[in-house]
Structures are given as C-alpha cells and as structure tokens.
MARSE-449283 format. One line per field, with one value per residue (C-alpha): x, y, z. Coordinates in Angstrom, 2 decimals, padded with zeros to 5 digits. Last residue first. Layout:
BEGIN
px c(X:...)
py c(Y:...)
pz c(Z:...)
END
This chain:
BEGIN
px c(010.95:014.60:016.09:020.14:019.86:018.95:022.55:024.13:027.86:026.57:028.61:026.96:023.91:025.75:027.61:024.26:024.91:022.11:023.63:026.51:026.85:024.41:024.03:021.93:022.74:021.05:022.06:024.52:023.50:025.11:022.69:023.05:021.62:021.27:020.16:017.58:016.02:018.07:017.61:018.18:014.78:014.43:017.57:015.52:012.68:014.78:016.62:012.92:011.91:015.21:017.96:019.07:021.75:019.80:016.21:016.85:018.16:015.24:013.03:014.81:014.50:010.90:010.65:012.41:010.73:011.43:012.90:014.45:017.72:019.31:022.90:022.83:025.71:023.68:019.89:017.02:013.91:013.95:016.01:013.27:010.53:012.54:012.91:009.26:008.62:010.46:008.36:005.01:006.11:007.75:004.16:002.21:004.15:003.59:-000.11:-001.73:-005.52:-004.67:-006.98:-006.91:-003.30:-003.32:-001.16:001.36:004.26:004.96:001.71:002.30:005.91:005.29:002.98:005.22:007.84:005.46:004.56:008.05:008.36:005.54:007.07:010.12:008.26:006.24:009.18:006.30:003.01:000.19:000.37:001.58:-001.03:-003.60:-002.65:-002.79:-006.27:-007.60:-006.49:-009.11:-007.93:-005.20:-007.70:-007.33:-003.70:-002.47:-004.29:-004.05:-000.23:-000.13:-002.77:-001.23:002.25:000.50:003.73:006.07:005.49:008.02:005.51:003.72:005.88:006.31:008.89:010.05:010.13:007.82:009.56:012.17:015.78:017.73:021.54:023.07:021.70:020.42:016.63:017.28:017.23:014.07:012.05:013.15:012.36:008.83:008.21:008.73:006.91:003.79:003.66:003.54:007.11:009.35:011.92:014.70:016.53:020.25:021.58:024.15:026.78:029.41:030.39:029.88:026.21:025.23:026.10:024.32:021.32:021.65:021.58:018.53:016.66:017.73:016.70:013.09:013.06:013.88:011.22:008.91:007.94:004.30:002.61:002.11:-000.95:-003.06:000.55:002.34:005.40:005.23:008.03:011.92:013.24:012.22:014.95:016.93:017.63:020.33:020.99:024.01:024.91:027.97)
py c(002.87:003.94:000.36:-000.90:-004.65:-004.81:-003.53:-006.38:-006.54:-008.24:-005.96:-002.70:-003.67:-003.15:-000.11:001.53:004.94:007.50:010.22:010.08:012.50:015.47:016.85:017.30:020.03:020.96:017.65:015.66:014.00:012.42:011.75:008.80:008.08:004.36:002.67:000.08:001.55:004.02:008.02:009.73:011.08:012.58:014.61:016.50:017.38:018.59:020.97:022.49:022.63:024.80:023.33:024.36:021.28:019.97:020.74:019.39:016.24:015.86:016.42:013.60:011.39:011.58:011.60:008.45:006.30:005.11:002.52:004.39:003.06:004.22:004.19:006.02:008.20:010.18:008.96:009.64:010.99:014.32:013.46:010.78:013.66:016.31:014.01:013.18:016.99:017.51:014.86:016.25:019.88:018.79:017.17:019.91:022.33:019.84:019.88:016.95:016.39:018.11:020.27:023.66:023.67:024.45:027.52:026.28:025.38:022.03:020.09:021.25:020.61:017.02:016.72:017.81:015.46:012.81:013.66:013.61:010.19:008.65:009.59:008.20:004.97:005.37:004.91:004.89:004.82:002.47:-000.26:002.44:004.42:002.10:000.68:003.87:004.38:000.92:001.97:004.97:007.65:007.85:010.25:013.07:013.54:016.57:015.94:012.47:012.28:014.03:011.81:008.77:009.83:010.02:011.63:008.71:007.65:009.05:010.83:007.57:006.54:003.09:002.21:-001.17:-003.42:-005.45:-006.22:-008.17:-006.93:-010.25:-009.48:-011.90:-009.37:-010.55:-010.93:-006.83:-006.16:-008.31:-007.34:-003.82:-003.93:-005.57:-002.95:-000.08:-001.53:-001.99:001.52:002.40:004.41:002.29:002.88:000.31:001.36:000.83:-000.72:-002.89:-002.51:-005.51:-004.41:-007.99:-007.46:-004.31:-005.59:-008.72:-006.44:-004.64:-008.03:-008.71:-005.45:-005.58:-009.28:-008.07:-005.09:-007.96:-009.95:-007.20:-005.15:-004.05:-000.69:-000.34:-002.46:-002.76:-003.47:-000.86:-000.57:-003.19:-001.88:-001.88:-001.82:000.87:003.97:003.49:006.42:005.59:007.90:008.22:009.47:011.49)
pz c(-011.05:-011.46:-012.37:-011.56:-011.81:-015.39:-016.26:-014.64:-013.41:-010.44:-008.38:-009.70:-007.27:-004.01:-005.61:-005.15:-003.39:-004.26:-001.74:000.50:003.64:003.80:007.04:010.28:013.10:016.06:018.08:015.93:012.46:009.57:006.30:004.15:000.54:-000.13:-003.42:-003.18:-006.72:-008.13:-007.52:-010.74:-011.47:-007.87:-008.92:-011.65:-009.41:-006.81:-009.22:-010.49:-006.97:-006.11:-004.18:-000.79:000.01:003.13:001.94:-001.66:-000.24:001.87:-000.85:-002.98:-000.56:-000.04:-003.78:-004.33:-001.33:002.02:004.14:006.93:008.69:011.91:013.17:016.55:017.88:020.02:020.61:017.78:019.21:017.96:015.20:013.99:014.57:012.61:009.76:009.29:009.86:006.60:004.89:005.72:005.35:001.44:001.07:001.82:-000.07:-003.17:-002.66:-000.77:-001.95:-005.58:-007.39:-005.26:-005.88:-009.35:-009.77:-006.97:-009.65:-007.94:-009.26:-012.72:-013.01:-011.59:-014.37:-017.07:-015.96:-016.10:-019.17:-020.60:-018.73:-020.32:-023.83:-023.13:-021.98:-024.92:-027.63:-029.89:-028.94:-029.58:-027.07:-023.93:-024.73:-024.94:-021.28:-019.85:-021.29:-019.98:-016.87:-016.86:-014.76:-017.26:-019.29:-016.76:-018.12:-016.09:-012.74:-013.54:-013.27:-009.77:-008.52:-009.69:-008.09:-004.86:-002.97:-001.17:002.45:005.17:006.80:007.21:010.21:011.27:013.59:013.80:017.09:016.03:012.57:014.39:013.81:013.74:013.76:011.33:008.28:005.15:006.39:006.79:003.11:002.18:005.09:004.91:000.82:001.39:004.32:001.87:-000.81:001.23:002.18:005.68:005.63:007.31:010.51:011.91:014.88:016.27:013.04:012.43:009.41:009.21:005.55:004.46:006.34:004.92:001.40:001.80:003.06:-000.10:-002.14:-000.48:-001.37:-005.05:-005.19:-003.62:-006.75:-009.31:-008.25:-008.29:-005.24:-004.42:-004.32:-008.04:-007.48:-011.24:-012.99:-015.17:-012.45:-010.28:-007.76:-007.90:-004.46:-002.15:-001.52:001.45:003.90:006.08:009.26:010.92:014.48:015.37)
END
C-alpha cells in the first residue's frame, strides 16, 4: 500500500504585503519536520509541491534535513494543490479591505483584532461556500474543490505501487481532501480548516482504485520543542 504525506506549509507572513513567504518561524517549522522525517528513517519516492512560494520554501527547508538528497529539478509542481485566494474571499465580504491601509487601521483600532478578524474570515468563507455569490469570484468554492480533487486524482494515476510521496501544499487544500475522504459537510470542512497546524502532516494510504485517510494534522515534531510559539495556524 502506498502513502501520501500532505504537508501544510510553514507559517507564512501574515499581515505583510507579501503573504506568500515563510516567516523565520515557518522556515524553522519546515526544518523540524525534516529532522523528524530523518530521525524516523522516512524516505520519499516522489516530491510534489503546489506552485506557491511558501510551498516550495517549506519543501526546501524540510528536505534539506534528510540524508538522501532530493534535487529540486526532480520535484513535480502541480498548481492544483494551491490554496484558494484568501484575499479575494475576504475582500468580497469586506470590500474596504482591498485597501491595505484600511486593514492596518483595522488591526490598530480594533479591540481583540485577531479574534475579530478570525470571525470576519469565517463569515467570508461561509459567503464564498454558500453559492449565492458565485458570480463575484474568479474561483468559486465548487471550482476550487474540483481542482483539488483533480490534483489528487492525477497524483494517484501517476503513483507507483507502494510508493511514499510527499506533497507540500496548504491548509484549505488538505481540509478539502479530508472532507472528500470522510464525507464531511462544507460547514465541517471550514471548521476543520481552522484546526490545521503549520507544517503538520496528514497521511493518506492508497492502492489501485482506493484511497483512505490514515492520520490527520500530526505535529508531534513541533511539540518536541515544548514551546507554544512553535505551533501556529496561519
């Protein structure tokens, strides 16, 4: 039976102009995962990344810790594993957030800004997923879901028997794949998405015509530090 390791990227640059970059902590999370793989003797037959910078940076930080080299020239890049456009999802619900200055003012002037922002984003996700405003989005929720499932199908069709494959991707992508495999509602998928930790691992098992969820959101490699700051969700 083959295995697919779905790795969520390390902490990105939340609140910065370019979110699609790992923070220093995000790079360290990737390195800790790679050291964990090395200590466990895990080796991969194939490396896959989405085409976002934070995916590739996580892969580089992680795989550099393994004794067996995985040259980037041999990696497969599949944009089907990319995240949804979180900025578009938020801005369709809060058009004023198109202006970066308005976002900065929100965080400066709002009490408990992070908690309020989280609620706003949950409302934004619900709006995106309910289908009533599909004409406003470049990629609707059904389109995103179909894209992600198609990426998994391509991966399975090209996978050899009993291979071990690692995919560096995003939280929304992983939550959507888990939704599909577990038969969850859209609401449950959205709630699951918020729980996925940066640089955590979700593992799938596959054989011809069949794929199942084995473990989800494993981050014991981060808990080893004994530091709360090492476990992040954005």
